[in-house]
N, C-alpha and C positions, 0 to 999 in steps of 0.2 A: 501502488507503480501499475497494476496490470488495469486500474482502472485510468487512469493518466494515458497510460497508452494507448487505450482502446479509446479512448476521445482523439487521443493523436491522430491513430488509425481510420477513426470515422470523418477528423476533417479532407486528412489525404483522399480519400475516397468520395468526397462529396463533391461530385458534379453532376453535369447535365448530361453525362451521361450514363449514370449509376442511381436508382433509386432502394431506400434503404425499405426492405421489406419487417416485421415485428413479427413473423412469422417462418421457420427455416425449410417447413414444410412447400414455402412462395417463391424460397431464391433462387436463384441461378449459379453463387456464389456464397458459400460458407468459410467465415473464416473463425478459428478458434484460439483464443489469445490464452498460453498458457501460460504456470507457472513451475518450478520444479522445486523449490527451497525444502521439500519435505516430499518424501515418498507416497504420502496420502497422497498430496497435492496430485500428482503424478499419476497414480490410479486413476483419483476423479476425471484428470482430464481424459487418460485414457478411453473409459467409459464412458464417456460423454461424445466423445469424437465416433465411436464405434455406432453407438447411435445416433447422430446425425449420420452418417456414411447408408441404412440403412435405406436413407430417402431416394440413392443411385438406383437403387431395384425397379422404382416405379418415375424417378424422372433420373436416366444414366448420364445425360448431360451435363447437369450440376459439377461442378466445380470445388473441392473439398479441398482447403492449405491451414497448415497447423503453424500457430504464429511464437514467437517470444522464446521463452528462456526453456522450454522442454524441446523445441525445435532447436536448436543451439547445441540443446547437449543430447541429445541423441544423433542428428540428425539425417544422414541416407540409411538409417539404420529403419527409420521411421516407416517408411517405406516394405519395409519386410513385415515388421508390423502390422500396420495397415494398409495392406491392398489396393484399400480405393482412394487411398490420399495422395494428391494430386501434388501437391508442394506443401515445402515445406522451408520456413524462413525466418531466420535469425533475426533477434529485437534491434538489427542496425541494416535491415536492410528492406524499411518498411518504404522509403520511397520511392521502389521501385515497384508495390501494388498499383498505382493505376496506369503503367505501364505496363506490364505482366495481366494486368483484367482487360485494359482499354484496347490491347492489342488483339482482342479476339472476339472484337464487335466490327461491327457495320457501322457506316456514316451514318445509317436509319437510327443511330444512340438506343437501339431495341435489343436487349439482354437476352429476347427469343431467341434471335440469331443465332447462339449458342445451342442451339435445340437440331439447327437442324446440320450442322457438325460436329455431331455425335462423334462418331466415329475418328475420325483426325484429333479430337480437341481432350476424348481419354487417353493417350496413347503415347501421351509423353510427361514425365514425374519430374517436375523443377525442384531444386534446393540451392534455396541462393544463404549462402555464408560468408558476410563483408568480412574485409583482413581490415577498413577503413571505420572508426568507432564514429558512432552516432553521437549530437546532442537533441540534434532535432529544434535550432534554439529559435529559431526560423518563421517556425510554423504553428500557430498562435489557433488553439482549437477556437471553431467557431459554431459548435453543435450544445452547446453546455447547455441544460433547463436544471433551472435552478438557482439558489442564493448564492451557492458555497462550489468553487471551483477547487482542483489542486493542478497547482505548477509545481514540472519538475527543473528542482537547479541545476540538476547535476545525475551523471549517470555511470554507475561500474562503483565499483570498491578497492580499495589498495590497504586494506587489514589483513586479508586471508587468514581469517578463525580459522583453527582444522575443520573444522566442522561447513562451514559453507560454502557452497557453490555460486554462490553469485560472482567474485569476478572471475569465474571461469567461462560461463552465460554469459556475462552483462559485462566482460570486461574490467577495463582499468580503469579507474577513477579520474571522469574528466568535466571540468567545471562548465557554467555557459558564460556565455558573458556577462555582466550585472546590467548593462545597460537593455540587451536583450530581456533580463527579466521582470522590470521596471515596466516594458513599454507590454507586454502579456496582461501584468498585472491590470495596466489601464484600459486596455482595451478590454478584457473582462468585466471590467468596472464598466464601460460606457455599455454592454451586454444585458448590465441589473445584475452583473453577479457583487456581492456585499460581505465576504468572507473568502478568503483564499487559505489554501494551505500547500508552504514551500515541501518539495518531497526531494529528497535525497540516500541514499544508502547510511549517509553520514553526512548530516548535511555542516558540520563543528568541523566537516576538513573543505571546506569550501576552497574556493583560490581561484580568482580574474586577476590576473597579474597580483597589483598589490591589494585588494580587497579582498580582504577575507570578510567569513560568514556574518560579522557582529558588523562589518560596513552594509553588506546587504539585508540584514535588518531594519536598519538607518535609512537607505534608500527606498527602500519599498513601504514606508511608514510615511516617507512624504508624498508619496501617487494621493492624488487629491480625490476623497469620498470612500477611500476605504477605514472602515471605523475597524474591524479588525481581523489578527491571520494568527495562524497556528502553523507550527514546523513541526518533520519527524525526517528520517530519528536519529538520533543523538547516541555518536560514543562516547559511554565515559571517560575515555584517556582523552580526550580532546575538550571536555566542555570545562571551559577557560569563568574567569573572574569574569574577565571583560567580558561575557558571554551573558552571564547572568547578569552585570548590568547593567546592559543594553535593555534585555529585557523586563529591569526594575524601570526604565527610563522612559521604553517605549510604550506610551499605555493601549499603542494598539494591541500588542503582542500576548495573547492568553497567561492567562495562566495557568498555563500546560507544559509538562514533559518527559517526554517516554525517554527510558533512559534502560538499556534493557540489561542488566544485569546476569542472565544467564544461569549462575551459579553461585553459589555461598560459601562455597569450595577454594582452597586456593590454589588447593592440589589439581582441580578439576581445571579456575580457570587456566593457570598455566598450560593443561595440555591443550584448553581451547584454542592458547594462541591472543587471551583479548588484554593483554600488555596493561593488567591495572590489578591488583589486588582488594581484598573482600575492603580490609581498610581503607584503602584512597579512595574503592565505591561510597564507603559510608562516608566518606569525609567531603563528597562535589556532593552527596542528600543533605547533608549538614550545610553547607552552601549556599544550597541555594533556597532551603527551606527559614533558613536568617536572613534571605534576600526578601523572601516573595512567600511569606505566611500562608496564604492561601492560596498553593501551590500544588495542583493537583498531578502526583507523580505516576504514570505506568512505567510497565517494566515487561520485559520475557523471564521466560523461565523454559532450561535445556535440563532434561531428568534424563538418566539412563543413560550418560556416556562414556564410552571406554573407561575403565577402571575408576567407575565411580560407585563409591563402599557407602553401605549404611551411615556412618562415620559423617560422612562429604555430604550425599544425601540431605543430615540433620542442620549440616552448617546454611543448609540451602533453605531448610523450616525455618531456622534462628536468623535468618535476615531478615526475609519475609515479618516475620511475627516484631522486630526491630521498626521497619521501613516504615510496615502497613501500607500499602501501596494502594490508590484510590480502585485500579484493575492490573491483572497481567493478561497475556497472549501467554499460554502454555504452553509446552509440546516434550513429547518422549523422542529421544534420538535414534535417527533413522542414517545407516550407511548414506554418504553420497557420494558416488565412487569420482575418483579425479583429483578427491579432497586429502588433508594430509592426517584427518582423522581414520578417511579409509583403511587404511594400511594398521591403523589399531586392533585390536581383537575386540571383535563389538561381545563382550563380555559380560554384560548384565542381563539373565532372562528376559524375555518380553513380558515373562508376567509381573515378574519384579517392576519393571519400566510402568508398566501400570499401575499395578499398587502406586510405584509412586507420583503416578502422575493425579490421579483423582486427588491422593494427599492431601497436592499440591493447590487444584482444583477447590476441592472444600475448605481448606484455609481460606485463601482468596477469595474466595463467597463471602464467609464471615466477614473480613477485613472490610471487602467492598460495603456490606450492608452497613457494617457500624461508620463508612464514610456517608454513605446515602443518608445514615439518621442522623448525623450529626447537621446535615441541610434542612434537617424542618425547620422553618419557621425563619429562615434566610433569605432575603430579597435578589434575585439573579436577572440574570440581562439576555434575555434569550430571541435567538436568531431565528424567526420563523421558517419554518424546510416546511411544509405543507401540513398535512388532516391526520391526525393518528390515527391508526390499522386498527387499534381496539378497542379505541376506545370513542363511540360516536357521538359526534359534536363538539368534539376539542380539540383540537389545533395540536403541533406537534414542531417541537424544535430542539437546540441545543444551547445550554450555558456556556462561557469561557472556558471554564474546568470540562469542554467536553462529553459532558451529560446531557443526558434526554429529558426532556420536560415536557409533559404536557399538563394543559391548560381549555377554560371554557374561552374562547376567543370570538367569540360574535366579535364579527364587523372589522378584524386584523388582517391583513394580508399578508400571501407569504412574500417574504423578504425585507420585513419588520420588525425592527427590532422594540423590544417590547419587557418589561420590566413585570416578572411577577414572584410572589410572596409561596415560596414551598410549603403546603399545609399536609402533606403525607408523603410516604414510596411506597410505588408497587416495587415487587420484585428489582430490579437494578434501574427505574422510572420515577423522575419527580414527578409530584401533580401538583398544583397549584393554580392560583387564582390572578389574576391581573390586579394591578396597585392601578 
């Protein structure tokens, strides 16, 4: 989501009066797009902002802005925490960025003018927090580099899981018009993109009047030249037989599904307000695997939620062993102020949270290794994304199941689809040869 928003911001600011620089030390305006879904994400963002603020010591005219979810969550309090900060801008106010920055430029289109107004420019702190929630449906990124791109189909969330800050910082659920999504995909393909990923906090609750997410999948699949597309994230409670059938019927949809379970304990799932039981989740898994045997299932796991006992945690371990996911994003619970769970006693000791998280990570590593080793000898279709970073002379791409694949591909161009026969596994990377 943040990568997608960053491309949106880049597009909004790509005018003839501004020029991007690869080094913050050379910038007159520095913007940091942030996340606050976990405490660790906020801590990293705060550290990075403080680091960038040090540039003001020898370039005091620069403007420093914090954007995104942490800006929305902390608001004007960020000015007290970070005195060198100039702007705090929530995720529904990005349209004002060109005016905000451009209003401080002279007609000579030269950002260096800021240096001449050092005293006046640094005197005002600006906090922008919109009442109207955006979808940015009419802004199509123009700076995509490479054969893949993200397309946001909706913003916000209505699920209100008790641990989650997203509805409070990104707003209620709102979907883009289906036609605008199809237009964006069409434009991206004309720019050389070969694969898109449809993004939403809960894509399978997408709704544009009478159109639902299944209708959107069919519409996107009709875009001429689109060979492959993916989507994230799906909420288990909204995964329908109709959607699974669409995945079967539409050849461009990748056999890949991210289906966050969070916990294997019914008690904890209820306290999390996840709106499904362990049994119902397993029924969804069974539905998907019966219809799409080659599906790669991934998930999210959250350990140490308030009230989680050893028995509850063991339920999660048992579920991981039963489902055998291709991969999992695993986290330990941290209190998010403003959420329903913030009122619950954070009664699982930090040391226990860490131990449980380590157990989940180690188990999932073993399960993932089994998955990857099962791929040896198979031929996979790979979209070439670039050169392999750690293997000289090799190219890197991804399979429809989102596996990283490297291969010796002399004469192969980035953006091409190639068939690769897997011969070995290195870590969690498939290695193969062109067929």
